[in-house]
C-alpha positions in Angstrom: 70.3 112.4 109.8 73.0 109.9 110.4 76.6 111.1 110.4 77.9 111.4 106.9 80.9 109.3 107.7 78.6 106.3 108.4 77.2 106.6 104.8 80.6 106.4 103.1 82.0 103.3 101.5 84.8 101.8 103.7 87.4 101.9 100.9 86.8 105.7 100.5 86.5 106.4 104.2 89.9 104.7 104.8 91.8 106.6 102.1 94.6 108.9 103.2 95.7 111.9 101.2 98.8 111.5 99.1 101.8 113.6 99.6 103.4 115.1 96.4 106.0 117.5 95.3 105.0 120.8 93.7 103.2 122.1 96.8 104.1 125.7 96.0 100.9 127.1 97.1 101.2 125.6 100.6 104.8 126.7 100.7 103.8 130.2 99.8 101.3 130.4 102.7 103.9 129.1 105.1 106.7 131.5 104.0 105.0 134.6 102.9 106.6 134.3 99.5 104.3 134.6 96.4 103.9 131.2 94.7 105.6 132.5 91.6 108.7 133.5 93.7 109.3 130.0 94.9 111.8 127.9 92.8 110.3 124.5 92.7 112.9 121.6 92.7 110.3 119.2 94.1 108.6 118.7 90.8 110.6 117.0 88.1 109.3 118.5 84.8 110.9 120.1 81.8 112.9 123.2 83.0 112.3 124.9 79.7 108.6 124.7 80.1 106.3 123.7 77.2 107.0 124.1 73.5 106.0 127.4 72.1 104.2 125.5 69.4 102.1 123.9 72.1 101.3 127.2 73.5 100.3 128.5 70.1 98.1 125.5 69.6 96.3 126.4 72.9 95.6 129.8 71.8 94.3 128.6 68.4 92.0 126.2 70.3 90.2 128.9 72.4 87.3 129.0 70.0 86.6 125.3 70.7 85.9 125.9 74.4 82.1 126.3 73.7 82.0 122.7 72.4 82.6 119.3 73.9 86.0 117.9 73.3 86.6 114.6 71.4 85.7 112.2 74.2 88.2 109.6 73.1 91.0 112.0 71.9 91.0 110.2 68.5 93.3 112.7 66.7 95.8 112.6 69.5 95.7 108.9 69.6 96.4 108.7 65.8 99.3 111.2 66.2 100.8 109.1 69.0 100.5 106.0 66.8 102.2 107.7 63.9 104.9 108.9 66.3 105.8 105.5 67.5 105.2 103.8 64.2 104.8 100.2 65.5 101.4 100.6 67.1 97.9 101.5 66.1 95.4 104.1 67.4 93.4 101.2 68.9 96.4 100.5 71.1 96.2 103.9 72.9 94.0 105.5 75.6 94.4 109.1 76.6 93.8 110.3 80.2 93.3 113.4 82.2 97.0 113.1 83.2 98.7 109.8 83.7 97.3 109.6 87.2 93.8 109.1 85.9 95.0 106.1 84.1 96.6 104.6 87.2 93.2 104.8 89.0 91.3 103.6 85.9 93.5 100.6 85.4 93.0 99.5 89.0 89.2 100.2 88.8 88.9 98.2 85.6 90.8 95.1 86.5 90.8 94.5 90.3 88.1 92.2 91.5 87.1 91.7 95.1 89.8 90.0 97.1 92.5 90.5 94.5 95.9 92.1 95.3 98.4 94.4 93.5 102.1 94.2 93.9 104.5 97.2 93.8 107.9 98.2 94.9 108.8 100.1 98.1 109.7 102.9 97.5 107.8 103.9 94.4 105.2 106.5 93.3 102.5 106.6 96.0 99.5 107.0 93.7 99.7 103.4 92.6 98.9 102.3 96.1 96.2 104.8 96.5 94.6 103.8 93.2 94.4 100.2 94.5 93.1 101.2 98.0 90.4 103.3 96.4 88.9 100.1 94.8 88.8 98.5 98.3 91.5 96.0 97.4 94.9 95.4 99.0 98.5 96.2 98.3 101.6 94.0 98.7 105.0 95.8 98.8 108.4 94.4 97.7 111.3 96.2 99.3 114.1 97.3 96.9 117.6 96.1 97.7 120.3 98.3 99.4 121.2 99.8 96.1 117.4 100.6 95.5 117.1 98.2 92.7 114.5 95.6 91.9 115.5 92.0 92.5 113.8 89.8 89.9 113.8 86.7 92.0 112.1 88.5 94.9 109.5 90.0 92.6 108.9 86.6 90.9 108.3 85.0 94.3 106.0 87.7 95.7 103.9 88.2 92.6 102.3 84.7 93.1 98.7 85.1 93.9 98.5 88.9 92.8 96.4 90.2 90.0 98.3 93.5 89.1 101.9 94.5 89.2 102.9 98.2 89.2 106.4 99.1 88.0 108.1 102.5 87.5 111.0 102.8 85.0 112.9 104.9 85.9 111.6 104.6 89.3 110.3 107.6 91.3 111.8 108.7 93.7 115.1 106.7 93.2 115.8 107.9 89.7 117.0 104.4 88.7 116.3 102.4 85.6 115.3 98.7 85.9 118.0 96.6 84.2 116.6 95.2 80.9 117.2 91.6 81.9 115.5 92.1 85.2 112.4 93.7 83.6 112.2 91.0 81.0 112.4 88.3 83.6 109.6 90.0 85.6 107.4 90.4 82.5 107.9 86.8 81.5 107.0 85.6 85.0 103.9 87.8 85.1 102.7 86.6 81.7 103.1 82.9 82.7 100.9 83.7 85.8 98.2 85.8 84.0 99.3 88.9 86.0 98.6 92.3 84.4 101.6 94.7 84.4 101.2 98.4 84.7 104.7 99.8 83.6 105.1 103.6 84.2 107.5 105.2 81.7 106.6 108.8 82.6 110.3 109.7 83.1 111.8 107.5 80.4 111.8 110.3 77.8 114.5 112.0 79.9 116.8 109.0 79.3 119.2 109.2 76.3 118.6 105.7 75.0 114.8 105.8 75.6 113.9 104.4 72.2 116.0 101.3 72.9 114.7 100.9 76.5 111.0 101.5 76.2 108.6 98.4 76.3 106.1 100.0 73.9 107.1 97.7 71.1 106.6 94.7 73.4 102.8 95.0 73.8 102.3 92.3 71.2 104.7 90.0 72.9 103.2 90.7 76.3 99.4 91.0 76.0 99.2 91.6 79.7 101.4 94.8 79.5 100.2 98.4 79.9 102.8 101.1 79.3 102.1 104.6 80.7 103.4 107.8 79.3 102.7 111.5 80.0 102.8 115.0 78.6 103.4 116.3 82.1 107.1 115.6 82.4 109.3 116.2 79.4 106.6 118.0 77.4 105.9 120.5 80.3 102.1 120.5 79.8 101.7 119.8 83.6 98.7 122.0 84.3 96.7 120.8 81.3 96.7 117.2 82.6 97.2 114.9 79.7 98.7 111.4 79.7 98.3 108.2 77.7 98.7 104.5 77.9 99.7 101.9 75.3 98.6 98.2 75.4 96.8 95.6 73.4 93.5 96.5 72.0 91.5 94.4 74.4 92.9 96.2 77.5 92.4 99.6 75.8 88.8 98.8 74.8 87.9 97.8 78.3 89.4 101.0 79.8 87.8 103.2 77.2 84.4 101.8 78.3 85.2 102.4 81.9 86.6 105.9 81.8 84.5 109.1 82.2 83.5 110.8 79.0 85.3 114.0 77.8 88.1 113.4 80.2 90.7 115.4 78.3 89.8 119.0 77.5 89.8 120.8 74.2 93.0 122.7 74.9 95.1 119.8 76.2 94.5 117.7 73.1 95.9 120.1 70.4 98.6 121.2 72.8 99.8 117.6 73.1 99.7 117.0 69.4 101.8 120.2 68.8 104.3 119.3 71.6 104.8 115.8 70.2 105.7 117.2 66.8 108.2 119.8 68.1 111.4 117.7 67.9 113.6 120.8 68.3 112.2 121.7 71.7 112.8 118.1 72.8 116.4 118.2 71.4 117.1 121.4 73.4 115.6 119.8 76.5 117.8 116.7 76.3 120.9 118.9 75.8 120.1 120.9 78.9 119.2 118.0 81.0 122.4 116.1 80.1 124.7 119.1 80.6 123.1 120.2 84.0 122.9 116.6 85.3 126.7 116.3 84.9 127.2 119.7 86.6 124.8 119.0 89.4 126.3 115.5 90.0 129.7 117.2 90.6 128.4 120.1 92.7 126.1 118.0 94.9 128.9 115.5 95.4 131.0 118.2 97.2 128.6 118.4 100.1 129.7 116.3 103.1 126.8 114.0 104.1 125.2 113.9 100.7 125.2 110.2 99.5 123.8 109.4 96.0 124.6 107.7 92.7 124.3 109.3 89.3 120.6 109.5 88.3 119.0 107.9 85.2 116.1 110.3 85.2 116.0 114.1 85.6 116.2 114.2 89.3 118.6 113.3 92.0 117.7 111.0 95.0 119.9 111.8 97.9 120.6 110.1 101.3 121.2 112.9 103.8 121.6 111.0 107.1 125.3 111.9 107.4 124.4 115.7 107.4 122.7 115.2 110.9 119.7 116.9 109.4 116.3 115.3 108.6 114.7 115.8 105.2 112.0 118.0 106.9 114.6 120.2 108.5 116.5 120.7 105.3 113.3 121.3 103.4 112.2 124.1 105.6 115.6 125.7 105.8 115.7 125.7 102.0 112.2 127.0 101.9 113.2 130.1 103.8 115.4 130.9 100.8 112.6 130.5 98.3 113.7 127.0 97.3 111.3 124.0 97.5 112.7 120.5 97.5 111.0 117.1 98.0 111.1 115.5 101.5 110.8 111.8 100.6 109.8 110.6 104.1 106.2 109.9 102.9 107.3 107.2 100.5 106.7 103.7 101.8 110.1 102.1 102.4 111.9 105.3 103.2 112.7 107.1 106.4 113.2 110.7 107.3 116.7 111.0 105.6 116.0 111.2 101.9 115.3 114.1 99.6 114.7 114.5 95.9 115.8 117.5 93.7 114.9 118.1 90.1 117.3 119.2 87.3 116.5 122.7 86.2 118.3 125.5 84.2 121.9 126.4 85.1 120.8 129.7 86.8 118.3 127.8 88.8 120.6 125.0 89.7 123.2 127.6 90.8 120.6 129.0 93.2 119.9 125.5 94.5 123.6 124.8 95.2 124.0 128.3 97.0 120.9 127.6 99.1 122.3 124.2 100.1 125.6 125.9 101.1 123.8 128.3 103.4 121.6 125.5 104.8 124.4 122.9 105.5 127.2 125.3 106.3 125.6 128.3 108.1 128.0 131.1 108.9 
């Protein structure tokens, strides 16, 4: 038989694995800690975990495991439409985590020879979703303050089919200024470019309702807004995300997606989580309080350079510490603390790390571990 490699499509054969945070199982093998003993600051999810109401909904759904789930998640879609109030169920598609929808969007709309535009640095799965289709990526470097420059994006989007944006951006934790985002959306619309706007972390931002572009899908029929139950809702392991766009985009993606993509536990858990406003209120209070505390504490370390984050994680330039991100990561790991080495992001070098905001007790452990790492006795 021929070598298996010779039978693989080139676009799959050339794929490279994506590096992510939350690699606690690999860290456990490396250190000898149990996975549950490692405090994970590399994954920026709700430090309070999921809502108890969501957990109860999972238990109550156990008797549904023997049946197929609703293939199009219709009850969840209607609940989301009611939650936002200015959209219909037909404007929503639910995915097996928001990552599935990134891949589905690229697969649905990219034709042979077409390009996708995205920032550098930004979330790496956008690039991989495009590469998996066999098509190419064009990167736009952020400026020295890690912000998008509208003029540069407008110029570079010419000739592209898709545009991927992340707001707030991962890993920089920066919001795109409203006027910049509007300018880019206007330019994309005038050139018939589809825009994939990832708002997975926006619900950690205080003025989220005023910033989101969900209400703009009628004004921008080329716009797809991504949201997730992974981040603020803490349903990370259940894999549930959703996208909001005009009905034509959603209908095409519904036809292209695999059936039964969201399981029978994730759907009711997401519905319950969405309705638990008290849990979200407590989450916002914790994040705001701990963000201010960490901003002060992290700022006391010589060699840490960063600006106040917009999302629930800090993006830190560490070059003045004389350590690389990899070195700091492994020193922290010896203390049972996992942080994100950002050197795998396109556009970044080996001198950037990312740390999530967690509970006060956990944040205190983080600070103490940094003290031992950066100022060893």
